[in-house]
C-alpha positions in Angstrom: -23.1 15.5 -3.3 -19.6 14.4 -2.1 -18.5 11.0 -0.8 -18.8 10.9 3.2 -18.1 7.2 3.5 -15.4 4.5 3.1 -17.0 1.3 2.0 -15.0 -1.9 2.2 -15.7 -5.6 2.3 -15.2 -7.6 5.4 -14.3 -11.1 5.8 -17.4 -12.8 4.8 -17.3 -10.6 1.6 -20.1 -8.2 2.6 -20.0 -4.5 2.2 -19.4 -2.4 5.4 -19.8 1.4 5.4 -17.3 3.1 7.6 -17.3 6.8 8.2 -14.6 8.9 9.8 -13.3 12.2 9.9 -10.0 11.1 8.1 -11.9 9.3 5.4 -14.3 12.1 4.6 -11.8 14.5 4.6 -9.7 12.4 2.4 -12.4 11.7 0.1 -13.4 15.4 -0.1 -10.1 16.5 -1.0 -10.0 14.0 -3.6 -13.2 15.3 -5.3 -12.2 18.9 -5.1 -8.9 18.1 -6.8 -10.6 16.2 -9.5 -13.0 18.6 -10.1 -11.2 20.8 -12.8 -9.6 17.4 -14.2 -13.5 15.9 -14.7 -14.6 19.0 -16.3 -12.0 19.1 -18.8 -12.8 15.4 -19.7 -16.5 16.2 -19.6 -15.8 19.1 -22.2 -15.0 16.9 -24.7 -18.3 14.5 -24.6 -20.5 14.7 -27.4 -23.6 14.1 -25.1 -25.9 17.0 -24.7 -25.8 17.1 -21.0 -22.1 17.4 -20.2 -22.4 16.3 -16.6 -25.4 14.3 -16.2 -27.2 12.8 -13.2 -26.3 9.0 -12.8 -28.5 8.6 -9.6 -30.6 10.5 -7.0 -31.3 10.0 -3.4 -34.2 11.8 -2.4 -33.5 15.3 -3.5 -29.7 14.5 -3.6 -28.2 14.4 -7.0 -25.1 12.4 -7.9 -23.3 13.5 -11.2 -21.3 12.0 -13.7 -18.2 14.0 -12.5 -18.8 12.9 -8.9 -18.8 8.9 -9.9 -15.9 9.6 -12.8 -13.5 10.7 -9.8 -14.7 8.1 -7.5 -14.1 5.4 -9.8 -10.7 6.2 -10.9 -9.9 6.6 -7.0 -10.8 3.1 -6.5 -9.7 1.4 -9.8 -6.4 0.3 -8.9 -7.9 -1.6 -6.1 -10.7 -3.5 -8.0 -8.7 -6.5 -8.4 -7.6 -6.7 -4.6 -11.4 -6.1 -3.9 -12.4 -9.2 -5.9 -13.6 -7.8 -9.1 -12.3 -8.8 -12.6 -12.8 -5.6 -14.7 -11.0 -7.1 -17.5 -14.3 -8.8 -18.4 -17.8 -6.9 -19.0 -19.5 -8.7 -16.2 -16.7 -8.0 -13.8 -16.5 -4.2 -14.8 -20.3 -3.5 -14.7 -20.0 -5.2 -11.1 -17.3 -2.8 -9.9 -19.1 0.0 -11.7 -22.2 -0.7 -9.6 -20.2 -1.2 -6.4 -19.0 2.4 -7.0 -22.6 3.4 -7.6 -23.9 1.9 -4.3 -21.0 3.5 -2.3 -22.2 7.0 -3.6 -25.8 6.2 -3.0 -25.1 5.3 0.4 -23.0 8.5 0.8 -25.7 10.4 -0.7 -28.4 9.0 1.6 -26.5 9.9 4.6 -26.1 13.6 3.7 -30.1 13.6 2.5 -30.6 12.8 6.2 -28.4 15.2 7.8 -30.4 17.9 5.9 -33.7 16.2 6.8 -32.9 16.5 10.1 -31.6 19.7 10.2 -28.2 18.8 11.2 -26.6 22.4 12.1 -23.0 23.7 12.2 -21.2 25.2 14.9 -18.7 28.1 14.7 -15.9 25.3 15.4 -17.6 23.5 12.4 -17.5 26.6 10.1 -13.8 27.4 11.3 -13.1 23.8 10.1 -14.7 24.1 7.0 -12.7 27.3 6.1 -9.7 25.8 7.2 -10.2 23.0 4.6 -11.1 25.4 2.1 -7.6 27.3 2.6 -5.7 24.0 2.4 -7.8 22.8 -0.7 -6.8 25.9 -2.5 -3.5 25.5 -1.5 -2.9 21.9 -2.5 -4.5 22.8 -6.0 -2.0 25.6 -6.3 1.0 23.5 -5.3 -0.2 21.1 -8.0 0.9 23.7 -10.7 4.3 24.2 -9.3 6.1 22.1 -11.6 4.7 24.1 -14.5 6.3 27.4 -13.3 9.2 28.7 -15.1 12.3 27.2 -13.1 14.2 30.3 -13.6 11.4 32.1 -11.2 12.6 31.7 -7.7 10.7 34.5 -5.4 8.1 32.7 -3.5 5.6 35.5 -4.3 6.1 35.3 -7.7 6.0 31.6 -8.0 2.7 31.7 -6.2 1.2 34.2 -8.6 2.2 32.2 -11.4 0.2 29.1 -9.9 -2.7 31.3 -9.4 -2.5 32.3 -13.1 -2.1 28.7 -14.2 -5.2 27.8 -11.9 -7.5 30.6 -13.2 -6.3 29.9 -16.8 -7.6 26.1 -16.3 -10.9 27.3 -14.5 -11.5 29.7 -17.2 -11.0 27.3 -20.0 -13.8 24.9 -18.0 -16.1 27.8 -17.7 -15.8 28.3 -14.2 -14.8 31.5 -12.1 -12.3 31.3 -9.3 -15.7 32.6 -7.0 -17.5 29.4 -8.3 -14.4 27.2 -7.5 -14.2 28.4 -4.1 -18.0 28.0 -3.6 -17.7 24.3 -4.9 -15.2 24.0 -2.4 -17.1 25.3 0.5 -20.1 23.3 -0.6 -18.1 20.0 -0.8 -16.6 20.6 2.5 -20.1 21.7 4.1 -21.9 18.5 2.9 -18.7 16.4 4.5 -19.3 18.0 7.7 -23.0 17.6 7.8 -22.7 14.0 7.0 -19.9 13.3 9.3 -21.9 14.8 12.2 -25.1 12.8 10.7 -23.1 9.9 11.3 -21.7 10.4 14.6 -25.6 11.1 15.7 -26.4 7.9 14.6 -23.1 6.0 16.3 -23.6 7.7 19.4 -26.3 4.9 20.3 -23.4 2.6 20.4 -22.3 1.2 23.7 -19.9 -1.6 25.1 -20.1 -3.0 28.6 -17.1 -4.2 30.8 -18.6 -8.1 30.8 -18.5 -7.8 26.8 -14.6 -6.8 27.0 -14.1 -9.6 29.2 -15.9 -12.2 27.4 -14.3 -11.0 24.2 -10.8 -11.5 25.8 -11.8 -14.9 27.2 -13.1 -16.1 23.7 -9.6 -14.9 22.0 -7.4 -16.6 24.5 -9.3 -20.1 23.6 -9.6 -19.5 20.1 -5.7 -18.0 19.7 -4.5 -20.9 21.5 -5.8 -23.5 19.4 -5.0 -21.8 16.2 -1.4 -20.3 17.1 -0.2 -23.6 18.5 -1.3 -25.3 15.3 -0.1 -22.7 12.9 2.3 -20.1 14.6 2.8 -18.1 11.3 -0.6 -16.9 12.2 0.4 -15.4 15.2 2.9 -13.4 13.3 0.2 -12.3 10.9 -2.0 -11.1 13.6 0.9 -9.3 15.6 2.1 -7.6 12.4 -1.2 -6.3 11.7 -1.2 -4.7 15.2 2.3 -3.1 14.8 1.3 -1.5 11.6 -2.0 -0.1 12.9 -4.2 -2.3 10.7 -5.8 -4.3 13.8 -6.7 -2.4 17.2 -6.1 -5.4 19.4 -2.9 -7.1 20.0 -2.8 -10.8 19.8 -3.7 -12.2 23.4 -1.8 -15.5 23.0 1.9 -16.2 22.2 3.0 -19.6 21.0 6.1 -21.3 21.5 9.3 -20.6 19.1 9.4 -17.0 18.4 12.5 -14.6 19.3 12.7 -11.1 18.6 15.9 -9.7 16.8 17.3 -6.2 15.6 19.8 -5.8 12.9 22.1 -3.3 11.3 21.6 -3.2 7.3 24.4 -1.9 5.1 22.6 -1.9 1.9 24.2 -2.6 -1.6 23.8 0.6 -4.1 21.6 -1.8 -6.5 20.5 -4.4 -4.1 22.4 -7.2 -5.7 24.5 -9.4 -3.9 28.4 -8.8 -3.2 29.3 -11.7 -5.5 27.4 -10.0 -8.7 30.0 -8.7 -11.1 29.6 -4.9 -11.6 29.3 -3.9 -14.8 30.5 -0.2 -14.5 33.3 1.2 -12.7 30.8 3.6 -10.6 29.3 0.5 -9.3 32.5 -1.0 -8.3 33.6 2.3 -6.7 30.4 2.0 -4.4 30.8 -1.5 -3.7 34.1 -0.6 -2.2 32.3 1.9 0.1 30.1 -0.9 1.4 33.4 -3.0 1.8 34.9 -0.2 3.7 31.6 0.5 6.0 31.4 -3.0 6.6 34.7 -3.4 7.8 34.6 -0.2 10.1 31.3 -1.4 11.6 32.6 -4.8 12.2 35.9 -3.5 14.0 33.2 -1.8 16.6 31.1 -4.8 17.0 34.3 -6.8 17.8 34.0 -6.7 21.3 32.6 -9.1 24.1 30.4 -6.2 25.8 28.1 -4.8 23.1 24.8 -4.3 24.9 21.3 -3.4 23.3 21.9 0.3 23.9 25.4 0.3 22.2 23.8 -1.4 19.3 20.9 0.6 19.0 23.4 3.6 18.7 25.2 1.4 16.0 21.8 1.2 14.0 21.2 4.7 14.1 24.9 5.4 12.8 25.1 2.9 10.1 21.8 1.1 10.0 19.7 1.6 6.5 16.6 -0.4 7.1 13.5 1.8 7.4 11.9 -0.7 9.9 14.9 0.2 12.4 14.7 3.6 12.4 13.9 5.7 15.7 10.1 6.1 15.9 9.3 2.6 14.4 7.5 -0.2 16.3 9.9 -2.5 15.1 12.9 -0.4 15.8 11.5 -0.6 19.4 10.5 -4.0 19.9 12.4 -6.0 17.2 11.4 -8.3 14.2 9.5 -11.1 15.2 11.2 -14.7 13.8 10.1 -18.1 13.9 11.1 -21.4 11.9 7.6 -21.1 10.2 8.2 -17.8 8.8 11.4 -17.7 7.3 10.0 -16.8 4.0 9.1 -13.5 5.4 12.5 -12.2 5.1 15.3 -12.0 2.8 16.6 -15.4 2.3 19.3 -16.2 4.8 18.3 -13.6 7.1 15.8 -15.5 9.4 18.1 -18.7 9.2 20.8 -16.6 10.6 18.8 -15.0 13.3 17.4 -18.4 14.5 21.1 -19.7 14.8 21.4 -17.0 17.5 21.5 -18.8 21.1 21.4 -16.2 23.8 20.2 -12.7 24.2 22.7 -10.4 23.1 24.2 -12.6 20.8 25.2 -11.0 17.4 25.8 -12.7 14.1 28.6 -12.1 12.0 28.3 -10.6 8.6 24.9 -12.2 6.9 24.8 -11.7 3.2 21.4 -11.2 1.6 20.1 -9.7 -1.5 19.5 -6.5 0.2 23.2 -6.1 1.7 25.1 -7.0 4.5 23.0 -7.5 7.9 24.2 -7.8 11.6 22.0 -9.3 13.6 21.4 -9.2 17.5 19.0 -11.3 19.5 17.3 -9.1 21.7 14.5 -11.4 23.4 13.3 -15.0 23.4 9.7 -14.5 23.7 8.0 -16.6 26.1 4.9 -18.6 25.3 1.9 -16.9 27.5 -1.3 -15.4 27.7 -1.3 -11.9 28.0 -2.6 -10.3 31.3 -6.2 -8.8 31.1 -4.8 -5.2 31.9 -6.3 -1.6 31.6 -4.2 -1.4 28.2 -5.4 -4.6 26.8 -9.0 -3.9 28.0 -8.9 -0.4 26.4 -8.0 -1.9 23.1 -10.6 -4.6 23.2 -13.3 -2.1 24.0 -12.1 0.5 21.2 -12.5 -2.8 18.7 -16.0 -4.0 20.0 -17.2 -0.1 20.2 -15.9 0.5 16.4 -17.9 -2.7 15.5 -21.1 -1.9 17.2 -21.1 1.7 15.7 -20.4 0.5 12.3 -23.1 -2.3 12.6 -25.6 0.5 13.8 -24.7 2.6 11.3 -25.1 0.1 8.3 -28.4 -1.1 9.7 -29.6 2.6 9.6 -28.2 3.3 6.3 -30.0 0.4 4.7 -33.3 1.4 6.5 -33.0 5.0 5.0 -32.5 3.6 1.6 -35.5 1.3 1.9 -37.7 4.5 2.7 -36.0 7.2 0.6 -36.8 7.5 -3.2 -33.4 6.0 -4.9 -33.0 6.6 -8.7 -30.1 5.0 -10.5 -29.2 5.5 -14.2 -26.6 2.7 -14.7 -26.6 2.9 -18.7 -25.1 6.5 -18.1 -22.0 4.9 -16.1 -21.1 1.8 -18.6 -18.2 3.6 -20.4 -16.3 4.6 -17.3 -13.4 2.3 -16.8 -13.1 1.7 -20.6 -11.2 3.5 -23.2 -14.5 5.3 -24.3 -15.0 6.8 -20.8 -15.5 10.5 -21.4 -16.2 10.3 -25.0 
């Protein structure tokens, strides 16, 4: 049984099951890559059954190795997800959360098989490519263990294969069995993916629903953002970073957009700090020389945004200002209520710029020297309901509806299918006794 769903908590703390091709593939690869490691851990166990069943959904069995690798994949996020794993109670709740995640995944796979979901030639080709990529990823994991004196790529690959085969043999597995496990893993994920798509296909969103959402958000956001303008920044930032599908539809007063050229300090300390080594001192002199060179180019009255962009490309060291970044394209939002979002001194200097095209002098922060240009005074307004915005809203509402339908179906399946859990078999996971 393989994970085919990604489960997260929504803003109400309820568990939401989301299945996408990307998440399915990522989780499958994680399980495949963890296979040899899990077997190695289990080989040291004193229990009679080295890889016991920890749950069963219909005819689908979930094994300890599945659970162990999944738990470790999510363990670093436990606190962020609201689980205090430092306490016995909190650890057990997180363990059960992982168990429920796997059970929900298993029931999707079980139903896919019960409904005779079939794979097309294209699906089979995708599975074979995933197998090839999985083997490639596994082999590349051994590259650092190959003698550095070997430079021939074919010989390096042969050594990587030798190391993989040795690990497989040590755990009682042949290469053919390993490949068969890969195929089973990717095949099951593809079946679950198709089952999920079939369930979600029942979702639909009308034009009236899209327009109603737009109207509701105008009222809600205007009230919220006028009262707390920093909430607009949070929503806009989420949209720019891709974690939100729909851009904010209302812009409050007081925002501007700026771009900047950053010349970083080598150790990200201020120029006033006293270097402790001569190498640092030499590097600091280079920073001063670069700053002086840049300032000589900025010391003109007719620097426009295009010229400033070229100087960003030539001198800038802020990843957010690199070509291809949304921030490089649109600039950073600045408002008196979000000064703390930036290095101390940056936003204050940006807010002093009065006219579009104005450029600050040298601004020093702990990161380095900044040269800031005001590129837009953002007008307070409501975004027009155009095709692009309507498409964004439609995508969000459709995704929400798909997940709602899918979650309801999974819940129904779990009520109808026999589910057996053996929580005592997972209680050591996450403790220093796990795998013993």
